[in-house]
C-alpha positions as semicolon CSV with decimal commas, in nm:
position;residue;x (nm);y (nm);z (nm)
1;X;7,356;-2,077;-4,119
2;X;7,075;-1,924;-3,914
3;X;7,065;-1,546;-3,905
4;X;7,083;-1,420;-3,548
5;X;6,804;-1,169;-3,476
6;X;6,884;-0,841;-3,308
7;X;6,662;-0,696;-3,038
8;X;6,661;-0,345;-2,895
9;X;6,523;-0,445;-2,556
10;X;6,598;-0,719;-2,301
11;X;6,412;-1,049;-2,310
12;X;6,227;-0,968;-1,988
13;X;6,082;-0,654;-2,148
14;X;5,996;-0,825;-2,477
15;X;5,817;-1,112;-2,302
16;X;5,610;-0,884;-2,082
17;X;5,255;-1,028;-2,091
18;X;5,005;-0,819;-2,285
19;X;4,693;-0,971;-2,129
20;X;4,590;-1,174;-1,827
21;X;4,577;-1,483;-2,049
22;X;4,955;-1,454;-2,092
23;X;5,020;-1,366;-1,728
24;X;5,169;-1,639;-1,507
25;X;5,119;-1,651;-1,129
26;X;4,922;-1,438;-0,880
27;X;4,607;-1,645;-0,936
28;X;4,468;-1,514;-0,607
29;X;4,431;-1,179;-0,786
30;X;4,398;-1,268;-1,156
31;X;4,179;-1,580;-1,163
32;X;3,818;-1,541;-1,280
33;X;3,610;-1,384;-1,007
34;X;3,912;-1,221;-0,842
35;X;3,959;-0,845;-0,814
36;X;4,214;-0,781;-1,090
37;X;4,039;-1,016;-1,330
38;X;3,715;-0,825;-1,276
39;X;3,892;-0,490;-1,311
40;X;4,048;-0,593;-1,645
41;X;3,745;-0,776;-1,782
42;X;3,514;-0,483;-1,710
43;X;3,765;-0,219;-1,813
44;X;3,697;-0,036;-1,489
45;X;4,028;0,035;-1,313
46;X;4,058;0,187;-0,970
47;X;4,354;0,321;-0,775
48;X;4,561;0,041;-0,625
49;X;4,900;-0,023;-0,470
50;X;5,073;-0,345;-0,571
51;X;5,298;-0,473;-0,295
52;X;5,530;-0,763;-0,360
53;X;5,886;-0,886;-0,424
54;X;6,080;-0,785;-0,737
55;X;5,993;-0,954;-1,064
56;X;5,646;-1,072;-0,965
57;X;5,446;-0,873;-1,221
58;X;5,366;-0,534;-1,067
59;X;5,461;-0,324;-1,371
60;X;5,308;-0,577;-1,610
61;X;4,974;-0,568;-1,431
62;X;4,970;-0,190;-1,451
63;X;5,017;-0,208;-1,831
64;X;4,746;-0,474;-1,866
65;X;4,497;-0,271;-1,661
66;X;4,565;0,040;-1,870
67;X;4,535;-0,146;-2,198
68;X;4,208;-0,314;-2,104
69;X;4,050;0,013;-1,991
70;X;4,162;0,219;-2,289
71;X;4,325;0,466;-2,054
72;X;4,641;0,658;-2,130
73;X;4,945;0,524;-1,949
74;X;5,214;0,731;-1,782
75;X;5,495;0,591;-1,572
76;X;5,731;0,750;-1,324
77;X;6,000;0,600;-1,108
78;X;6,019;0,741;-0,760
79;X;6,394;0,678;-0,773
80;X;6,451;0,943;-1,042
81;X;6,135;1,157;-1,055
82;X;6,074;1,470;-0,851
83;X;5,770;1,679;-0,762
84;X;5,806;1,873;-1,089
85;X;5,769;1,552;-1,289
86;X;5,467;1,451;-1,085
87;X;5,293;1,786;-1,142
88;X;5,362;1,777;-1,515
89;X;5,214;1,428;-1,558
90;X;4,910;1,522;-1,349
91;X;4,855;1,839;-1,555
92;X;4,869;1,638;-1,878
93;X;4,625;1,384;-1,734
94;X;4,381;1,655;-1,629
95;X;4,396;1,811;-1,975
96;X;4,339;1,475;-2,145
97;X;4,038;1,409;-1,927
98;X;3,892;1,756;-1,985
99;X;3,943;1,768;-2,361
100;X;3,896;1,404;-2,460
101;X;3,718;1,249;-2,160
102;X;3,994;0,991;-2,139
103;X;4,141;0,872;-1,813
104;X;4,509;0,828;-1,732
105;X;4,666;0,551;-1,534
106;X;4,972;0,687;-1,357
107;X;5,210;0,410;-1,263
108;X;5,458;0,498;-0,988
109;X;5,734;0,243;-0,946
110;X;5,894;0,224;-0,601
111;X;5,629;0,460;-0,466
112;X;5,764;0,415;-0,113
113;X;6,065;0,627;-0,214
114;X;5,851;0,938;-0,253
115;X;5,847;1,158;0,056
116;X;5,532;1,279;0,227
117;X;5,508;1,602;0,027
118;X;5,543;1,415;-0,302
119;X;5,278;1,163;-0,201
120;X;5,049;1,445;-0,086
121;X;5,055;1,584;-0,441
122;X;4,853;1,285;-0,567
123;X;4,568;1,315;-0,319
124;X;4,331;1,570;-0,483
125;X;4,385;1,423;-0,829
126;X;4,312;1,069;-0,717
127;X;4,009;1,206;-0,535
128;X;3,865;1,394;-0,836
129;X;3,951;1,124;-1,089
130;X;4,214;1,310;-1,293
131;X;4,441;1,007;-1,245
132;X;4,401;0,645;-1,156
133;X;4,705;0,574;-0,942
134;X;4,879;0,237;-0,961
135;X;5,172;0,230;-0,722
136;X;5,427;-0,048;-0,696
137;X;5,638;-0,117;-0,391
138;X;5,856;-0,385;-0,241
139;X;5,812;-0,234;0,106
140;X;5,519;-0,260;0,344
141;X;5,282;0,025;0,241
142;X;5,158;0,055;0,598
143;X;5,494;0,207;0,691
144;X;5,597;0,373;0,365
145;X;5,279;0,522;0,215
146;X;5,091;0,805;0,385
147;X;4,756;0,718;0,542
148;X;4,543;0,955;0,329
149;X;4,676;0,790;0,014
150;X;4,624;0,440;0,155
151;X;4,262;0,529;0,233
152;X;4,205;0,620;-0,134
153;X;4,364;0,305;-0,276
154;X;4,335;-0,071;-0,242
155;X;4,652;-0,256;-0,143
156;X;4,699;-0,582;-0,334
157;X;4,967;-0,823;-0,215
158;X;5,165;-1,012;-0,481
159;X;5,336;-1,337;-0,386
160;X;5,682;-1,454;-0,479
161;X;5,654;-1,663;-0,796
162;X;5,693;-2,036;-0,749
163;X;5,961;-2,234;-0,932
164;X;5,684;-2,388;-1,140
165;X;5,571;-2,039;-1,245
166;X;5,927;-1,937;-1,334
167;X;5,983;-2,253;-1,540
168;X;5,658;-2,188;-1,731
169;X;5,776;-1,834;-1,810
170;X;6,114;-1,962;-1,929
171;X;5,949;-2,225;-2,150
172;X;5,733;-1,958;-2,312
173;X;6,041;-1,747;-2,386
174;X;6,227;-2,042;-2,540
175;X;5,933;-2,125;-2,766
176;X;5,843;-1,772;-2,878
177;X;6,021;-1,681;-3,203
178;X;5,876;-1,331;-3,227
179;X;5,938;-1,173;-2,889
180;X;6,134;-1,451;-2,723
181;X;6,444;-1,646;-2,819
182;X;6,285;-1,918;-3,031
183;X;6,475;-1,795;-3,336
184;X;6,801;-1,884;-3,161
185;X;6,701;-2,254;-3,163
186;X;6,802;-2,284;-2,801
187;X;6,726;-2,591;-2,594
188;X;6,733;-2,625;-2,217
189;X;6,657;-2,945;-2,032
190;X;6,417;-2,947;-1,736
191;X;6,712;-2,962;-1,495
192;X;6,867;-2,649;-1,648
193;X;6,539;-2,458;-1,633
194;X;6,500;-2,568;-1,272
195;X;6,853;-2,446;-1,200
196;X;6,772;-2,100;-1,338
197;X;6,441;-2,096;-1,150
198;X;6,609;-2,188;-0,822
199;X;6,864;-1,913;-0,859
200;X;6,605;-1,650;-0,955
201;X;6,432;-1,686;-0,617
202;X;6,089;-1,606;-0,755
203;X;6,201;-1,310;-0,972
204;X;6,082;-1,359;-1,332
205;X;6,292;-1,069;-1,462
206;X;6,610;-1,216;-1,315
207;X;6,526;-1,559;-1,457
208;X;6,466;-1,426;-1,809
209;X;6,784;-1,219;-1,799
210;X;6,982;-1,528;-1,698
211;X;6,821;-1,736;-1,973
212;X;6,893;-1,475;-2,240
213;X;7,257;-1,433;-2,141
214;X;7,304;-1,810;-2,119
215;X;7,177;-1,843;-2,476
216;X;7,408;-1,566;-2,595
217;X;7,704;-1,740;-2,433
218;X;7,622;-2,079;-2,587
219;X;7,752;-2,163;-2,930
220;X;7,540;-2,355;-3,181
221;X;7,626;-2,718;-3,259
222;X;7,643;-2,865;-3,611
223;X;7,264;-2,884;-3,623
224;X;7,241;-2,514;-3,537
225;X;7,104;-2,580;-3,189
226;X;7,226;-2,401;-2,878
227;X;7,217;-2,648;-2,591
228;X;7,216;-2,458;-2,263
229;X;7,440;-2,625;-2,006
230;X;7,524;-2,576;-1,641
231;X;7,853;-2,416;-1,753
232;X;7,675;-2,154;-1,965
233;X;7,438;-2,070;-1,680
234;X;7,730;-2,035;-1,439
235;X;7,904;-1,814;-1,694
236;X;7,594;-1,596;-1,724
237;X;7,565;-1,565;-1,348
238;X;7,939;-1,528;-1,295
239;X;7,916;-1,768;-1,003
240;X;7,955;-2,135;-0,933
241;X;7,623;-2,314;-0,905
242;X;7,644;-2,568;-0,627
243;X;7,516;-2,917;-0,699
244;X;7,178;-2,952;-0,538
245;X;6,871;-3,154;-0,621
246;X;6,583;-3,027;-0,412
247;X;6,386;-3,343;-0,467
248;X;6,670;-3,592;-0,449
249;X;6,941;-3,731;-0,227
250;X;7,146;-3,414;-0,189
251;X;6,843;-3,231;-0,051
252;X;6,814;-3,485;0,230
253;X;7,191;-3,504;0,281
254;X;7,218;-3,132;0,346
255;X;6,919;-3,098;0,574
256;X;7,052;-3,399;0,767
257;X;7,391;-3,230;0,795
258;X;7,230;-2,912;0,928
259;X;7,016;-3,102;1,179
260;X;7,307;-3,309;1,309
261;X;7,535;-3,005;1,332
262;X;7,272;-2,829;1,542
263;X;7,235;-3,138;1,759
264;X;7,613;-3,149;1,793
265;X;7,616;-2,792;1,932
266;X;7,844;-2,666;1,653
267;X;7,738;-2,318;1,536
268;X;8,011;-2,301;1,270
269;X;7,908;-2,624;1,099
270;X;7,543;-2,528;1,134
271;X;7,601;-2,192;0,964
272;X;7,799;-2,360;0,687
273;X;7,523;-2,608;0,601
274;X;7,261;-2,333;0,623
275;X;7,463;-2,122;0,378
276;X;7,510;-2,422;0,147
277;X;7,136;-2,481;0,129
278;X;7,041;-2,115;0,078
279;X;7,312;-2,060;-0,183
280;X;7,195;-2,365;-0,375
281;X;6,838;-2,237;-0,387
282;X;6,661;-2,426;-0,109
283;X;6,328;-2,282;0,004
284;X;6,413;-2,081;0,318
285;X;6,072;-2,152;0,467
286;X;6,143;-2,526;0,441
287;X;6,460;-2,466;0,644
288;X;6,261;-2,256;0,892
289;X;6,014;-2,540;0,939
290;X;6,300;-2,780;1,012
291;X;6,441;-2,537;1,271
292;X;6,101;-2,524;1,442
293;X;6,094;-2,903;1,456
294;X;6,450;-2,913;1,593
295;X;6,362;-2,663;1,866
296;X;6,099;-2,899;2,005
297;X;6,269;-3,232;1,934
298;X;6,627;-3,164;2,042
299;X;6,601;-2,868;2,280
300;X;6,248;-2,886;2,415
301;X;6,205;-2,746;2,764
302;X;6,577;-2,725;2,829
303;X;6,531;-2,383;2,666
304;X;6,164;-2,305;2,595
305;X;6,273;-1,982;2,428
306;X;6,428;-2,183;2,140
307;X;6,089;-2,259;1,984
308;X;5,996;-1,891;1,984
309;X;6,331;-1,797;1,827
310;X;6,269;-2,045;1,546
311;X;5,915;-1,915;1,491
312;X;6,038;-1,555;1,493
313;X;6,302;-1,641;1,229
314;X;6,034;-1,790;1,005
315;X;5,814;-1,483;1,044
316;X;6,105;-1,246;0,985
317;X;6,200;-1,416;0,661
318;X;5,840;-1,426;0,548
319;X;5,820;-1,051;0,614
320;X;6,137;-0,926;0,442
321;X;6,245;-1,213;0,214
322;X;6,582;-1,245;0,040
323;X;6,852;-1,154;0,114
324;X;6,792;-0,969;0,443
325;X;6,573;-1,242;0,586
326;X;6,855;-1,496;0,560
327;X;7,026;-1,328;0,853
328;X;6,726;-1,406;1,075
329;X;6,764;-1,775;0,987
330;X;7,135;-1,754;1,064
331;X;7,058;-1,594;1,401
332;X;6,817;-1,875;1,484
333;X;7,068;-2,141;1,377
334;X;7,337;-2,003;1,609
335;X;7,089;-1,978;1,898
336;X;6,969;-2,336;1,849
337;X;7,323;-2,469;1,811
338;X;7,431;-2,317;2,141
339;X;7,116;-2,382;2,346
340;X;7,108;-2,656;2,614
341;X;6,996;-2,993;2,480
342;X;6,716;-3,225;2,588
343;X;6,511;-3,476;2,394
344;X;6,304;-3,558;2,703
345;X;5,995;-3,402;2,549
346;X;6,038;-3,603;2,229
347;X;6,089;-3,926;2,426
348;X;5,786;-3,850;2,646
349;X;5,566;-3,789;2,344
350;X;5,672;-4,116;2,182
351;X;5,604;-4,306;2,507
352;X;5,259;-4,149;2,537
353;X;5,173;-4,241;2,179
354;X;5,293;-4,601;2,226
355;X;5,089;-4,627;2,546
356;X;4,773;-4,518;2,365
357;X;4,844;-4,761;2,082
358;X;4,882;-5,043;2,337
359;X;4,598;-4,962;2,578
360;X;4,342;-4,800;2,349
361;X;4,075;-4,559;2,469
362;X;4,082;-4,601;2,844
363;X;3,794;-4,438;3,035
364;X;3,848;-4,099;3,197
365;X;3,845;-4,126;3,579
366;X;3,510;-4,016;3,720
367;X;3,659;-3,748;3,943
368;X;3,792;-3,543;3,648
369;X;3,495;-3,587;3,417
370;X;3,279;-3,289;3,333
371;X;2,931;-3,291;3,490
372;X;2,710;-3,030;3,322
373;X;2,381;-3,215;3,390
374;X;2,209;-3,358;3,697
375;X;2,206;-3,708;3,548
376;X;2,580;-3,700;3,499
377;X;2,633;-3,582;3,855
378;X;2,407;-3,864;3,978
379;X;2,626;-4,109;3,787
380;X;2,931;-3,986;3,977
381;X;3,078;-3,756;3,713
382;X;3,307;-3,508;3,886
383;X;3,260;-3,678;4,223
384;X;3,559;-3,634;4,450
385;X;3,729;-3,378;4,229
386;X;3,972;-3,158;4,422
387;X;4,011;-2,800;4,302
388;X;4,390;-2,760;4,316
389;X;4,382;-2,391;4,403
390;X;4,214;-2,475;4,732
391;X;4,525;-2,662;4,846
392;X;4,872;-2,554;4,957
393;X;5,087;-2,456;4,659
394;X;4,785;-2,535;4,437
395;X;4,869;-2,907;4,447
396;X;4,596;-3,162;4,528
397;X;4,656;-3,535;4,562
398;X;4,412;-3,695;4,320
399;X;4,407;-3,946;4,035
400;X;4,445;-3,789;3,690
401;X;4,531;-4,095;3,476
402;X;4,311;-4,394;3,396
403;X;4,320;-4,679;3,650
404;X;4,518;-4,907;3,420
405;X;4,816;-4,669;3,382
406;X;4,831;-4,476;3,709
407;X;5,201;-4,561;3,751
408;X;5,308;-4,459;3,400
409;X;5,570;-4,182;3,375
410;X;5,618;-4,034;3,029
411;X;5,814;-3,714;3,084
412;X;6,152;-3,743;3,255
413;X;6,322;-3,401;3,234
414;X;6,697;-3,382;3,202
415;X;6,912;-3,183;3,441
416;X;7,008;-2,939;3,164
417;X;6,895;-2,582;3,117
418;X;6,542;-2,493;3,223
419;X;6,456;-2,862;3,256
420;X;6,658;-2,863;3,577
421;X;6,397;-2,627;3,723
422;X;6,114;-2,834;3,578
423;X;6,261;-3,149;3,738
424;X;6,277;-2,974;4,075
425;X;5,914;-2,866;4,043
426;X;5,805;-3,218;3,951
427;X;5,998;-3,366;4,243
428;X;5,840;-3,114;4,480
429;X;5,493;-3,192;4,346
430;X;5,553;-3,567;4,398
431;X;5,675;-3,515;4,756
432;X;5,386;-3,282;4,832
433;X;5,129;-3,534;4,710
434;X;5,291;-3,814;4,905
435;X;5,278;-3,608;5,228
436;X;4,913;-3,528;5,166
């Protein structure tokens, strides 16, 4: 029977990368030629603020930078530390620099939680080099960190880890017998690792914690292997994991259900399918893109504001992430579900595309061609063009379509919502031109 190892720290702490070669994700900062790679390779750290979602590597990068530079490393959490703690660490750093010519990297987790006075305490010591400040925050530093401190640091933005990144991290933990859980002889199929990755929502710490607890809750079979199952993952999470295959049929079934519920003007059904997709781990920005498409295809100019609402929801989620950003998507879903409907724009676009496919590249009428040269003017370019603003209501009667399709009508607005006003304007324009 295999002896079960005992560890004094969680898996996420044990698997913390010790070098950039072990680090997964954030290639825009850590790849060769990028800022952090240069900083580590040269052993020349500078004061920075790492801004990004939880579990994306902020603390790990601080450790790696300190290790590569040979600097001492001190860490404080702004949640528990006070100004007394800050002064003590700074005093120790100044003494170390004076007596041993050794720098200190001071890592401040959740730096946005320090008030102005506490942040002010760093300024002279960052300025004179007593400390190299590495702050970590999940909040926008522009709003949460004082300007003098921002001017003395470089803000680096960390991205949410992709599912591929999370799966790679989990695979490393399963295979590592020294720091990881390799000694437990645990096995997890690709679908189980994907399930954990989906639920972690880009947070490597959360994913590793779930993996470790799932292994602990899984008994070994006769061969001494612990086969991680959906049931053990659900047990670890203390929640039911909804069936969802982001690349398979259920993915398309649910997005279809959301789209058709929106089209059916049912906010309750729309909210339900939105919640189903988010709970199951769907990429919220994928949903946001579908809402933007819906706003143009199914609402169009019946409510031009719908497209802006969808775009605002996407931007809001991108700004604040899970879970707060989900409410912005819900707000957009309710707005879209209750907005007036018209697919007139969609139909018009399809008709225009079919017309082009049928008739090809018809010549532009001479009267609306550009005529920047004398030769072009001599050839009749721009001849007979009527400047609309010189006419009543800025409407001139002139040909704007090629000769072959002058009678084509692509856009036929409905009588719903704002399109009722558009239809009235189009009717007035037609009557005005006919009178002229």
